[in-house]
PDB file with SEQRES, HELIX, SHEET and CRYST1 records, atoms N, CA, C and O in Angstrom:
SEQRES   1 A   83  MET ASP PHE VAL VAL LEU PRO LEU ASN PRO SER THR TYR          
SEQRES   2 A   83  PRO GLU ILE TRP ASN GLU LEU ILE GLU LYS ASP HIS LEU          
SEQRES   3 A   83  VAL ASN GLU GLY ILE ILE HIS VAL GLN ILE GLU MET ASP          
SEQRES   4 A   83  GLY LYS LEU LEU PHE GLY GLY TYR ASP ASN PHE HIS ARG          
SEQRES   5 A   83  GLU CYS THR VAL ALA TYR SER GLY MET GLN GLN ASP PHE          
SEQRES   6 A   83  LEU GLU LYS LEU LYS ARG LYS GLY ILE ILE ARG GLY TYR          
SEQRES   7 A   83  ARG LYS LYS CYS SER                                          
HELIX    1 AA1 TYR A   13  LYS A   23  1                                  11    
HELIX    2 AA2 HIS A   25  ASN A   28  1                                   4    
HELIX    3 AA3 ARG A   52  CYS A   54  5                                   3    
HELIX    4 AA4 GLN A   63  ARG A   71  1                                   9    
SHEET    1 AA1 4 VAL A  34  MET A  38  0                                        
SHEET    2 AA1 4 LYS A  41  GLY A  46 -1                                        
SHEET    3 AA1 4 THR A  55  TYR A  58 -1                                        
SHEET    4 AA1 4 ARG A  79  LYS A  81  1                                        
CRYST1    1.000    1.000    1.000  90.00  90.00  90.00 P 1           1          
ATOM      1  N   MET A   1     101.275 114.422  -1.411  1.00  0.00           N  
ATOM      2  CA  MET A   1     100.515 113.524  -0.566  1.00  0.00           C  
ATOM      3  C   MET A   1     100.453 112.140  -1.204  1.00  0.00           C  
ATOM      4  O   MET A   1     100.358 112.010  -2.425  1.00  0.00           O  
ATOM      5  N   ASP A   2     100.508 111.135  -0.383  1.00  0.00           N  
ATOM      6  CA  ASP A   2     100.343 109.768  -0.853  1.00  0.00           C  
ATOM      7  C   ASP A   2      98.860 109.493  -1.045  1.00  0.00           C  
ATOM      8  O   ASP A   2      98.014 110.096  -0.385  1.00  0.00           O  
ATOM      9  N   PHE A   3      98.557 108.576  -1.954  1.00  0.00           N  
ATOM     10  CA  PHE A   3      97.168 108.156  -2.110  1.00  0.00           C  
ATOM     11  C   PHE A   3      97.136 106.702  -2.505  1.00  0.00           C  
ATOM     12  O   PHE A   3      98.122 106.143  -2.984  1.00  0.00           O  
ATOM     13  N   VAL A   4      95.989 106.103  -2.296  1.00  0.00           N  
ATOM     14  CA  VAL A   4      95.793 104.705  -2.636  1.00  0.00           C  
ATOM     15  C   VAL A   4      94.420 104.568  -3.270  1.00  0.00           C  
ATOM     16  O   VAL A   4      93.477 105.268  -2.901  1.00  0.00           O  
ATOM     17  N   VAL A   5      94.321 103.664  -4.221  1.00  0.00           N  
ATOM     18  CA  VAL A   5      93.043 103.362  -4.860  1.00  0.00           C  
ATOM     19  C   VAL A   5      92.690 101.932  -4.484  1.00  0.00           C  
ATOM     20  O   VAL A   5      93.465 101.006  -4.726  1.00  0.00           O  
ATOM     21  N   LEU A   6      91.524 101.759  -3.895  1.00  0.00           N  
ATOM     22  CA  LEU A   6      91.074 100.440  -3.467  1.00  0.00           C  
ATOM     23  C   LEU A   6      89.797 100.072  -4.197  1.00  0.00           C  
ATOM     24  O   LEU A   6      88.909 100.911  -4.347  1.00  0.00           O  
ATOM     25  N   PRO A   7      89.688  98.840  -4.652  1.00  0.00           N  
ATOM     26  CA  PRO A   7      88.425  98.419  -5.273  1.00  0.00           C  
ATOM     27  C   PRO A   7      87.360  98.258  -4.190  1.00  0.00           C  
ATOM     28  O   PRO A   7      87.576  97.582  -3.184  1.00  0.00           O  
ATOM     29  N   LEU A   8      86.228  98.881  -4.410  1.00  0.00           N  
ATOM     30  CA  LEU A   8      85.139  98.784  -3.451  1.00  0.00           C  
ATOM     31  C   LEU A   8      84.032  97.956  -4.078  1.00  0.00           C  
ATOM     32  O   LEU A   8      83.369  98.397  -5.017  1.00  0.00           O  
ATOM     33  N   ASN A   9      83.839  96.765  -3.559  1.00  0.00           N  
ATOM     34  CA  ASN A   9      82.812  95.861  -4.068  1.00  0.00           C  
ATOM     35  C   ASN A   9      82.305  95.035  -2.890  1.00  0.00           C  
ATOM     36  O   ASN A   9      82.836  95.152  -1.786  1.00  0.00           O  
ATOM     37  N   PRO A  10      81.298  94.213  -3.102  1.00  0.00           N  
ATOM     38  CA  PRO A  10      80.725  93.455  -1.970  1.00  0.00           C  
ATOM     39  C   PRO A  10      81.740  92.626  -1.187  1.00  0.00           C  
ATOM     40  O   PRO A  10      81.576  92.434   0.018  1.00  0.00           O  
ATOM     41  N   SER A  11      82.784  92.134  -1.849  1.00  0.00           N  
ATOM     42  CA  SER A  11      83.746  91.309  -1.111  1.00  0.00           C  
ATOM     43  C   SER A  11      84.794  92.145  -0.363  1.00  0.00           C  
ATOM     44  O   SER A  11      85.336  91.678   0.638  1.00  0.00           O  
ATOM     45  N   THR A  12      85.090  93.357  -0.817  1.00  0.00           N  
ATOM     46  CA  THR A  12      86.094  94.179  -0.135  1.00  0.00           C  
ATOM     47  C   THR A  12      85.493  95.188   0.829  1.00  0.00           C  
ATOM     48  O   THR A  12      86.174  95.657   1.741  1.00  0.00           O  
ATOM     49  N   TYR A  13      84.227  95.524   0.637  1.00  0.00           N  
ATOM     50  CA  TYR A  13      83.584  96.554   1.458  1.00  0.00           C  
ATOM     51  C   TYR A  13      83.712  96.301   2.955  1.00  0.00           C  
ATOM     52  O   TYR A  13      84.142  97.203   3.674  1.00  0.00           O  
ATOM     53  N   PRO A  14      83.355  95.104   3.469  1.00  0.00           N  
ATOM     54  CA  PRO A  14      83.416  94.906   4.936  1.00  0.00           C  
ATOM     55  C   PRO A  14      84.819  95.130   5.499  1.00  0.00           C  
ATOM     56  O   PRO A  14      84.968  95.760   6.547  1.00  0.00           O  
ATOM     57  N   GLU A  15      85.828  94.633   4.830  1.00  0.00           N  
ATOM     58  CA  GLU A  15      87.189  94.772   5.340  1.00  0.00           C  
ATOM     59  C   GLU A  15      87.648  96.233   5.329  1.00  0.00           C  
ATOM     60  O   GLU A  15      88.252  96.703   6.293  1.00  0.00           O  
ATOM     61  N   ILE A  16      87.361  96.945   4.242  1.00  0.00           N  
ATOM     62  CA  ILE A  16      87.735  98.364   4.151  1.00  0.00           C  
ATOM     63  C   ILE A  16      86.992  99.162   5.217  1.00  0.00           C  
ATOM     64  O   ILE A  16      87.601  99.950   5.940  1.00  0.00           O  
ATOM     65  N   TRP A  17      85.687  98.964   5.318  1.00  0.00           N  
ATOM     66  CA  TRP A  17      84.870  99.693   6.292  1.00  0.00           C  
ATOM     67  C   TRP A  17      85.371  99.454   7.707  1.00  0.00           C  
ATOM     68  O   TRP A  17      85.546 100.406   8.467  1.00  0.00           O  
ATOM     69  N   ASN A  18      85.606  98.189   8.078  1.00  0.00           N  
ATOM     70  CA  ASN A  18      86.058  97.866   9.432  1.00  0.00           C  
ATOM     71  C   ASN A  18      87.403  98.495   9.750  1.00  0.00           C  
ATOM     72  O   ASN A  18      87.621  98.959  10.870  1.00  0.00           O  
ATOM     73  N   GLU A  19      88.297  98.517   8.790  1.00  0.00           N  
ATOM     74  CA  GLU A  19      89.610  99.126   9.009  1.00  0.00           C  
ATOM     75  C   GLU A  19      89.475 100.630   9.251  1.00  0.00           C  
ATOM     76  O   GLU A  19      90.100 101.167  10.165  1.00  0.00           O  
ATOM     77  N   LEU A  20      88.684 101.297   8.458  1.00  0.00           N  
ATOM     78  CA  LEU A  20      88.528 102.742   8.613  1.00  0.00           C  
ATOM     79  C   LEU A  20      87.833 103.102   9.918  1.00  0.00           C  
ATOM     80  O   LEU A  20      88.253 104.031  10.608  1.00  0.00           O  
ATOM     81  N   ILE A  21      86.781 102.381  10.260  1.00  0.00           N  
ATOM     82  CA  ILE A  21      86.022 102.691  11.469  1.00  0.00           C  
ATOM     83  C   ILE A  21      86.832 102.407  12.735  1.00  0.00           C  
ATOM     84  O   ILE A  21      86.868 103.237  13.644  1.00  0.00           O  
ATOM     85  N   GLU A  22      87.477 101.250  12.801  1.00  0.00           N  
ATOM     86  CA  GLU A  22      88.208 100.871  14.006  1.00  0.00           C  
ATOM     87  C   GLU A  22      89.337 101.819  14.335  1.00  0.00           C  
ATOM     88  O   GLU A  22      89.569 102.124  15.505  1.00  0.00           O  
ATOM     89  N   LYS A  23      90.028 102.280  13.343  1.00  0.00           N  
ATOM     90  CA  LYS A  23      91.205 103.114  13.595  1.00  0.00           C  
ATOM     91  C   LYS A  23      90.916 104.597  13.471  1.00  0.00           C  
ATOM     92  O   LYS A  23      91.819 105.419  13.625  1.00  0.00           O  
ATOM     93  N   ASP A  24      89.669 104.949  13.193  1.00  0.00           N  
ATOM     94  CA  ASP A  24      89.270 106.355  13.152  1.00  0.00           C  
ATOM     95  C   ASP A  24      90.054 107.157  12.110  1.00  0.00           C  
ATOM     96  O   ASP A  24      90.304 108.348  12.295  1.00  0.00           O  
ATOM     97  N   HIS A  25      90.436 106.503  11.026  1.00  0.00           N  
ATOM     98  CA  HIS A  25      91.229 107.167   9.991  1.00  0.00           C  
ATOM     99  C   HIS A  25      90.513 108.364   9.374  1.00  0.00           C  
ATOM    100  O   HIS A  25      91.138 109.393   9.116  1.00  0.00           O  
ATOM    101  N   LEU A  26      89.233 108.241   9.141  1.00  0.00           N  
ATOM    102  CA  LEU A  26      88.527 109.294   8.419  1.00  0.00           C  
ATOM    103  C   LEU A  26      88.441 110.583   9.220  1.00  0.00           C  
ATOM    104  O   LEU A  26      88.373 111.665   8.637  1.00  0.00           O  
ATOM    105  N   VAL A  27      88.443 110.490  10.529  1.00  0.00           N  
ATOM    106  CA  VAL A  27      88.251 111.679  11.340  1.00  0.00           C  
ATOM    107  C   VAL A  27      89.576 112.222  11.875  1.00  0.00           C  
ATOM    108  O   VAL A  27      89.786 113.435  11.858  1.00  0.00           O  
ATOM    109  N   ASN A  28      90.463 111.366  12.345  1.00  0.00           N  
ATOM    110  CA  ASN A  28      91.632 111.850  13.090  1.00  0.00           C  
ATOM    111  C   ASN A  28      93.002 111.461  12.550  1.00  0.00           C  
ATOM    112  O   ASN A  28      93.993 112.057  12.974  1.00  0.00           O  
ATOM    113  N   GLU A  29      93.113 110.521  11.662  1.00  0.00           N  
ATOM    114  CA  GLU A  29      94.444 109.997  11.359  1.00  0.00           C  
ATOM    115  C   GLU A  29      94.946 110.283   9.953  1.00  0.00           C  
ATOM    116  O   GLU A  29      95.751 109.514   9.426  1.00  0.00           O  
ATOM    117  N   GLY A  30      94.505 111.341   9.345  1.00  0.00           N  
ATOM    118  CA  GLY A  30      95.192 111.798   8.159  1.00  0.00           C  
ATOM    119  C   GLY A  30      94.585 111.521   6.803  1.00  0.00           C  
ATOM    120  O   GLY A  30      95.172 111.932   5.802  1.00  0.00           O  
ATOM    121  N   ILE A  31      93.450 110.852   6.700  1.00  0.00           N  
ATOM    122  CA  ILE A  31      92.835 110.728   5.382  1.00  0.00           C  
ATOM    123  C   ILE A  31      92.166 112.065   5.091  1.00  0.00           C  
ATOM    124  O   ILE A  31      91.275 112.496   5.824  1.00  0.00           O  
ATOM    125  N   ILE A  32      92.598 112.715   4.023  1.00  0.00           N  
ATOM    126  CA  ILE A  32      92.140 114.062   3.711  1.00  0.00           C  
ATOM    127  C   ILE A  32      91.036 114.051   2.663  1.00  0.00           C  
ATOM    128  O   ILE A  32      90.079 114.821   2.755  1.00  0.00           O  
ATOM    129  N   HIS A  33      91.167 113.183   1.669  1.00  0.00           N  
ATOM    130  CA  HIS A  33      90.191 113.125   0.579  1.00  0.00           C  
ATOM    131  C   HIS A  33      89.786 111.676   0.320  1.00  0.00           C  
ATOM    132  O   HIS A  33      90.614 110.769   0.391  1.00  0.00           O  
ATOM    133  N   VAL A  34      88.518 111.472   0.021  1.00  0.00           N  
ATOM    134  CA  VAL A  34      88.017 110.159  -0.386  1.00  0.00           C  
ATOM    135  C   VAL A  34      87.067 110.365  -1.557  1.00  0.00           C  
ATOM    136  O   VAL A  34      86.212 111.251  -1.534  1.00  0.00           O  
ATOM    137  N   GLN A  35      87.228 109.540  -2.572  1.00  0.00           N  
ATOM    138  CA  GLN A  35      86.274 109.520  -3.674  1.00  0.00           C  
ATOM    139  C   GLN A  35      85.773 108.099  -3.833  1.00  0.00           C  
ATOM    140  O   GLN A  35      86.542 107.144  -3.725  1.00  0.00           O  
ATOM    141  N   ILE A  36      84.477 107.960  -4.092  1.00  0.00           N  
ATOM    142  CA  ILE A  36      83.888 106.652  -4.365  1.00  0.00           C  
ATOM    143  C   ILE A  36      83.234 106.738  -5.729  1.00  0.00           C  
ATOM    144  O   ILE A  36      82.425 107.627  -5.994  1.00  0.00           O  
ATOM    145  N   GLU A  37      83.597 105.798  -6.591  1.00  0.00           N  
ATOM    146  CA  GLU A  37      82.995 105.757  -7.917  1.00  0.00           C  
ATOM    147  C   GLU A  37      82.529 104.357  -8.226  1.00  0.00           C  
ATOM    148  O   GLU A  37      83.032 103.381  -7.669  1.00  0.00           O  
ATOM    149  N   MET A  38      81.573 104.268  -9.109  1.00  0.00           N  
ATOM    150  CA  MET A  38      81.086 102.973  -9.556  1.00  0.00           C  
ATOM    151  C   MET A  38      80.764 103.084 -11.033  1.00  0.00           C  
ATOM    152  O   MET A  38      80.092 104.020 -11.468  1.00  0.00           O  
ATOM    153  N   ASP A  39      81.247 102.127 -11.794  1.00  0.00           N  
ATOM    154  CA  ASP A  39      81.031 102.100 -13.241  1.00  0.00           C  
ATOM    155  C   ASP A  39      81.462 103.396 -13.908  1.00  0.00           C  
ATOM    156  O   ASP A  39      80.808 103.876 -14.834  1.00  0.00           O  
ATOM    157  N   GLY A  40      82.568 103.961 -13.433  1.00  0.00           N  
ATOM    158  CA  GLY A  40      83.117 105.165 -14.029  1.00  0.00           C  
ATOM    159  C   GLY A  40      82.419 106.459 -13.658  1.00  0.00           C  
ATOM    160  O   GLY A  40      82.739 107.509 -14.214  1.00  0.00           O  
ATOM    161  N   LYS A  41      81.460 106.409 -12.719  1.00  0.00           N  
ATOM    162  CA  LYS A  41      80.744 107.617 -12.297  1.00  0.00           C  
ATOM    163  C   LYS A  41      81.033 107.911 -10.832  1.00  0.00           C  
ATOM    164  O   LYS A  41      80.969 107.020  -9.985  1.00  0.00           O  
ATOM    165  N   LEU A  42      81.351 109.163 -10.542  1.00  0.00           N  
ATOM    166  CA  LEU A  42      81.615 109.576  -9.177  1.00  0.00           C  
ATOM    167  C   LEU A  42      80.316 109.560  -8.375  1.00  0.00           C  
ATOM    168  O   LEU A  42      79.323 110.168  -8.773  1.00  0.00           O  
ATOM    169  N   LEU A  43      80.334 108.854  -7.233  1.00  0.00           N  
ATOM    170  CA  LEU A  43      79.165 108.782  -6.353  1.00  0.00           C  
ATOM    171  C   LEU A  43      79.323 109.650  -5.115  1.00  0.00           C  
ATOM    172  O   LEU A  43      78.344 110.190  -4.599  1.00  0.00           O  
ATOM    173  N   PHE A  44      80.563 109.785  -4.638  1.00  0.00           N  
ATOM    174  CA  PHE A  44      80.801 110.486  -3.380  1.00  0.00           C  
ATOM    175  C   PHE A  44      82.169 111.128  -3.410  1.00  0.00           C  
ATOM    176  O   PHE A  44      83.130 110.540  -3.906  1.00  0.00           O  
ATOM    177  N   GLY A  45      82.257 112.326  -2.885  1.00  0.00           N  
ATOM    178  CA  GLY A  45      83.538 113.000  -2.714  1.00  0.00           C  
ATOM    179  C   GLY A  45      83.591 113.622  -1.337  1.00  0.00           C  
ATOM    180  O   GLY A  45      82.740 114.440  -0.988  1.00  0.00           O  
ATOM    181  N   GLY A  46      84.570 113.247  -0.563  1.00  0.00           N  
ATOM    182  CA  GLY A  46      84.805 113.855   0.748  1.00  0.00           C  
ATOM    183  C   GLY A  46      86.187 114.489   0.703  1.00  0.00           C  
ATOM    184  O   GLY A  46      87.196 113.787   0.643  1.00  0.00           O  
ATOM    185  N   TYR A  47      86.231 115.808   0.731  1.00  0.00           N  
ATOM    186  CA  TYR A  47      87.489 116.531   0.536  1.00  0.00           C  
ATOM    187  C   TYR A  47      87.783 117.438   1.726  1.00  0.00           C  
ATOM    188  O   TYR A  47      86.903 117.732   2.535  1.00  0.00           O  
ATOM    189  N   ASP A  48      89.034 117.871   1.816  1.00  0.00           N  
ATOM    190  CA  ASP A  48      89.462 118.814   2.856  1.00  0.00           C  
ATOM    191  C   ASP A  48      89.023 118.355   4.239  1.00  0.00           C  
ATOM    192  O   ASP A  48      88.323 119.064   4.962  1.00  0.00           O  
ATOM    193  N   ASN A  49      89.456 117.149   4.581  1.00  0.00           N  
ATOM    194  CA  ASN A  49      89.147 116.545   5.881  1.00  0.00           C  
ATOM    195  C   ASN A  49      87.647 116.442   6.128  1.00  0.00           C  
ATOM    196  O   ASN A  49      87.177 116.600   7.255  1.00  0.00           O  
ATOM    197  N   PHE A  50      86.906 116.176   5.061  1.00  0.00           N  
ATOM    198  CA  PHE A  50      85.453 115.978   5.136  1.00  0.00           C  
ATOM    199  C   PHE A  50      84.732 117.224   5.667  1.00  0.00           C  
ATOM    200  O   PHE A  50      83.742 117.124   6.391  1.00  0.00           O  
ATOM    201  N   HIS A  51      85.245 118.377   5.296  1.00  0.00           N  
ATOM    202  CA  HIS A  51      84.569 119.628   5.673  1.00  0.00           C  
ATOM    203  C   HIS A  51      83.154 119.591   5.119  1.00  0.00           C  
ATOM    204  O   HIS A  51      82.940 119.106   4.008  1.00  0.00           O  
ATOM    205  N   ARG A  52      82.188 120.092   5.872  1.00  0.00           N  
ATOM    206  CA  ARG A  52      80.771 120.004   5.470  1.00  0.00           C  
ATOM    207  C   ARG A  52      80.504 120.661   4.124  1.00  0.00           C  
ATOM    208  O   ARG A  52      79.591 120.239   3.414  1.00  0.00           O  
ATOM    209  N   GLU A  53      81.267 121.674   3.753  1.00  0.00           N  
ATOM    210  CA  GLU A  53      81.077 122.321   2.449  1.00  0.00           C  
ATOM    211  C   GLU A  53      81.807 121.579   1.325  1.00  0.00           C  
ATOM    212  O   GLU A  53      81.661 121.919   0.150  1.00  0.00           O  
ATOM    213  N   CYS A  54      82.587 120.571   1.694  1.00  0.00           N  
ATOM    214  CA  CYS A  54      83.400 119.851   0.708  1.00  0.00           C  
ATOM    215  C   CYS A  54      83.080 118.365   0.661  1.00  0.00           C  
ATOM    216  O   CYS A  54      83.891 117.573   0.181  1.00  0.00           O  
ATOM    217  N   THR A  55      81.921 117.981   1.148  1.00  0.00           N  
ATOM    218  CA  THR A  55      81.480 116.593   1.109  1.00  0.00           C  
ATOM    219  C   THR A  55      80.239 116.535   0.239  1.00  0.00           C  
ATOM    220  O   THR A  55      79.211 117.129   0.564  1.00  0.00           O  
ATOM    221  N   VAL A  56      80.343 115.811  -0.877  1.00  0.00           N  
ATOM    222  CA  VAL A  56      79.302 115.830  -1.899  1.00  0.00           C  
ATOM    223  C   VAL A  56      78.890 114.405  -2.240  1.00  0.00           C  
ATOM    224  O   VAL A  56      79.736 113.528  -2.413  1.00  0.00           O  
ATOM    225  N   ALA A  57      77.579 114.182  -2.336  1.00  0.00           N  
ATOM    226  CA  ALA A  57      77.042 112.900  -2.770  1.00  0.00           C  
ATOM    227  C   ALA A  57      76.281 113.113  -4.070  1.00  0.00           C  
ATOM    228  O   ALA A  57      75.453 114.018  -4.177  1.00  0.00           O  
ATOM    229  N   TYR A  58      76.563 112.287  -5.036  1.00  0.00           N  
ATOM    230  CA  TYR A  58      75.911 112.381  -6.337  1.00  0.00           C  
ATOM    231  C   TYR A  58      74.816 111.327  -6.436  1.00  0.00           C  
ATOM    232  O   TYR A  58      74.726 110.427  -5.601  1.00  0.00           O  
ATOM    233  N   SER A  59      73.985 111.452  -7.468  1.00  0.00           N  
ATOM    234  CA  SER A  59      72.928 110.458  -7.645  1.00  0.00           C  
ATOM    235  C   SER A  59      73.565 109.080  -7.747  1.00  0.00           C  
ATOM    236  O   SER A  59      74.598 108.906  -8.393  1.00  0.00           O  
ATOM    237  N   GLY A  60      72.945 108.122  -7.114  1.00  0.00           N  
ATOM    238  CA  GLY A  60      73.486 106.768  -7.050  1.00  0.00           C  
ATOM    239  C   GLY A  60      73.982 106.409  -5.659  1.00  0.00           C  
ATOM    240  O   GLY A  60      74.060 105.230  -5.314  1.00  0.00           O  
ATOM    241  N   MET A  61      74.320 107.419  -4.851  1.00  0.00           N  
ATOM    242  CA  MET A  61      74.750 107.159  -3.476  1.00  0.00           C  
ATOM    243  C   MET A  61      73.500 107.067  -2.608  1.00  0.00           C  
ATOM    244  O   MET A  61      72.647 107.953  -2.648  1.00  0.00           O  
ATOM    245  N   GLN A  62      73.394 106.014  -1.836  1.00  0.00           N  
ATOM    246  CA  GLN A  62      72.198 105.784  -1.033  1.00  0.00           C  
ATOM    247  C   GLN A  62      72.120 106.733   0.154  1.00  0.00           C  
ATOM    248  O   GLN A  62      73.087 106.892   0.899  1.00  0.00           O  
ATOM    249  N   GLN A  63      70.972 107.353   0.321  1.00  0.00           N  
ATOM    250  CA  GLN A  63      70.736 108.317   1.389  1.00  0.00           C  
ATOM    251  C   GLN A  63      70.930 107.684   2.765  1.00  0.00           C  
ATOM    252  O   GLN A  63      71.496 108.319   3.655  1.00  0.00           O  
ATOM    253  N   ASP A  64      70.474 106.452   2.956  1.00  0.00           N  
ATOM    254  CA  ASP A  64      70.610 105.821   4.272  1.00  0.00           C  
ATOM    255  C   ASP A  64      72.073 105.588   4.639  1.00  0.00           C  
ATOM    256  O   ASP A  64      72.430 105.657   5.815  1.00  0.00           O  
ATOM    257  N   PHE A  65      72.923 105.315   3.653  1.00  0.00           N  
ATOM    258  CA  PHE A  65      74.351 105.148   3.907  1.00  0.00           C  
ATOM    259  C   PHE A  65      74.963 106.471   4.372  1.00  0.00           C  
ATOM    260  O   PHE A  65      75.758 106.496   5.311  1.00  0.00           O  
ATOM    261  N   LEU A  66      74.591 107.559   3.714  1.00  0.00           N  
ATOM    262  CA  LEU A  66      75.103 108.876   4.100  1.00  0.00           C  
ATOM    263  C   LEU A  66      74.640 109.260   5.504  1.00  0.00           C  
ATOM    264  O   LEU A  66      75.412 109.813   6.288  1.00  0.00           O  
ATOM    265  N   GLU A  67      73.395 108.969   5.815  1.00  0.00           N  
ATOM    266  CA  GLU A  67      72.879 109.276   7.147  1.00  0.00           C  
ATOM    267  C   GLU A  67      73.592 108.451   8.216  1.00  0.00           C  
ATOM    268  O   GLU A  67      73.820 108.939   9.323  1.00  0.00           O  
ATOM    269  N   LYS A  68      73.943 107.209   7.896  1.00  0.00           N  
ATOM    270  CA  LYS A  68      74.692 106.357   8.832  1.00  0.00           C  
ATOM    271  C   LYS A  68      76.066 106.973   9.103  1.00  0.00           C  
ATOM    272  O   LYS A  68      76.503 107.023  10.253  1.00  0.00           O  
ATOM    273  N   LEU A  69      76.747 107.440   8.060  1.00  0.00           N  
ATOM    274  CA  LEU A  69      78.048 108.095   8.225  1.00  0.00           C  
ATOM    275  C   LEU A  69      77.919 109.346   9.093  1.00  0.00           C  
ATOM    276  O   LEU A  69      78.775 109.622   9.933  1.00  0.00           O  
ATOM    277  N   LYS A  70      76.852 110.090   8.881  1.00  0.00           N  
ATOM    278  CA  LYS A  70      76.626 111.315   9.655  1.00  0.00           C  
ATOM    279  C   LYS A  70      76.355 110.989  11.128  1.00  0.00           C  
ATOM    280  O   LYS A  70      76.911 111.636  12.016  1.00  0.00           O  
ATOM    281  N   ARG A  71      75.511 109.999  11.390  1.00  0.00           N  
ATOM    282  CA  ARG A  71      75.205 109.599  12.780  1.00  0.00           C  
ATOM    283  C   ARG A  71      76.458 109.142  13.521  1.00  0.00           C  
ATOM    284  O   ARG A  71      76.618 109.420  14.710  1.00  0.00           O  
ATOM    285  N   LYS A  72      77.339 108.445  12.824  1.00  0.00           N  
ATOM    286  CA  LYS A  72      78.558 107.935  13.461  1.00  0.00           C  
ATOM    287  C   LYS A  72      79.634 109.016  13.605  1.00  0.00           C  
ATOM    288  O   LYS A  72      80.678 108.782  14.213  1.00  0.00           O  
ATOM    289  N   GLY A  73      79.370 110.204  13.041  1.00  0.00           N  
ATOM    290  CA  GLY A  73      80.341 111.288  13.153  1.00  0.00           C  
ATOM    291  C   GLY A  73      81.469 111.212  12.149  1.00  0.00           C  
ATOM    292  O   GLY A  73      82.455 111.940  12.265  1.00  0.00           O  
ATOM    293  N   ILE A  74      81.336 110.337  11.162  1.00  0.00           N  
ATOM    294  CA  ILE A  74      82.387 110.193  10.156  1.00  0.00           C  
ATOM    295  C   ILE A  74      82.361 111.378   9.199  1.00  0.00           C  
ATOM    296  O   ILE A  74      83.409 111.881   8.794  1.00  0.00           O  
ATOM    297  N   ILE A  75      81.163 111.819   8.840  1.00  0.00           N  
ATOM    298  CA  ILE A  75      81.012 113.054   8.077  1.00  0.00           C  
ATOM    299  C   ILE A  75      80.110 113.978   8.879  1.00  0.00           C  
ATOM    300  O   ILE A  75      79.253 113.525   9.638  1.00  0.00           O  
ATOM    301  N   ARG A  76      80.311 115.270   8.702  1.00  0.00           N  
ATOM    302  CA  ARG A  76      79.493 116.239   9.437  1.00  0.00           C  
ATOM    303  C   ARG A  76      78.225 116.588   8.694  1.00  0.00           C  
ATOM    304  O   ARG A  76      77.240 117.010   9.300  1.00  0.00           O  
ATOM    305  N   GLY A  77      78.243 116.417   7.397  1.00  0.00           N  
ATOM    306  CA  GLY A  77      77.098 116.754   6.563  1.00  0.00           C  
ATOM    307  C   GLY A  77      77.454 116.446   5.118  1.00  0.00           C  
ATOM    308  O   GLY A  77      78.550 115.963   4.833  1.00  0.00           O  
ATOM    309  N   TYR A  78      76.544 116.720   4.222  1.00  0.00           N  
ATOM    310  CA  TYR A  78      76.775 116.464   2.804  1.00  0.00           C  
ATOM    311  C   TYR A  78      75.762 117.240   1.991  1.00  0.00           C  
ATOM    312  O   TYR A  78      74.745 117.701   2.509  1.00  0.00           O  
ATOM    313  N   ARG A  79      76.057 117.376   0.707  1.00  0.00           N  
ATOM    314  CA  ARG A  79      75.132 117.971  -0.248  1.00  0.00           C  
ATOM    315  C   ARG A  79      74.837 116.909  -1.295  1.00  0.00           C  
ATOM    316  O   ARG A  79      75.758 116.245  -1.770  1.00  0.00           O  
ATOM    317  N   LYS A  80      73.590 116.737  -1.659  1.00  0.00           N  
ATOM    318  CA  LYS A  80      73.230 115.840  -2.753  1.00  0.00           C  
ATOM    319  C   LYS A  80      73.272 116.642  -4.037  1.00  0.00           C  
ATOM    320  O   LYS A  80      72.741 117.750  -4.099  1.00  0.00           O  
ATOM    321  N   LYS A  81      73.904 116.084  -5.069  1.00  0.00           N  
ATOM    322  CA  LYS A  81      73.987 116.752  -6.362  1.00  0.00           C  
ATOM    323  C   LYS A  81      73.506 115.787  -7.436  1.00  0.00           C  
ATOM    324  O   LYS A  81      73.687 114.575  -7.318  1.00  0.00           O  
ATOM    325  N   CYS A  82      72.913 116.310  -8.447  1.00  0.00           N  
ATOM    326  CA  CYS A  82      72.560 115.500  -9.615  1.00  0.00           C  
ATOM    327  C   CYS A  82      73.797 115.393 -10.483  1.00  0.00           C  
ATOM    328  O   CYS A  82      74.552 116.355 -10.619  1.00  0.00           O  
ATOM    329  N   SER A  83      74.007 114.227 -11.072  1.00  0.00           N  
ATOM    330  CA  SER A  83      75.209 114.072 -11.908  1.00  0.00           C  
ATOM    331  C   SER A  83      74.930 114.400 -13.346  1.00  0.00           C  
ATOM    332  O   SER A  83      75.829 114.322 -14.183  1.00  0.00           O  
TER     333      SER A  83                                                      
END                                                                             
């Protein structure tokens, strides 16, 4: 499988988010796994097409952001884990 690593920061976030949302990549167009890290710590893992048992949020990931993803149907659910 091909993969890409993108820097996620305040200046790149809007462009990355808009691209993913507009084209429905996360749900229908082939993105299978996503990891988000900050300062070398994993914050979020969405694996196996964002299956509810394979989507994990670690401490540091904001609850309101996860709920927004869930409301929009981008993720079906998540588990919060302590890191």
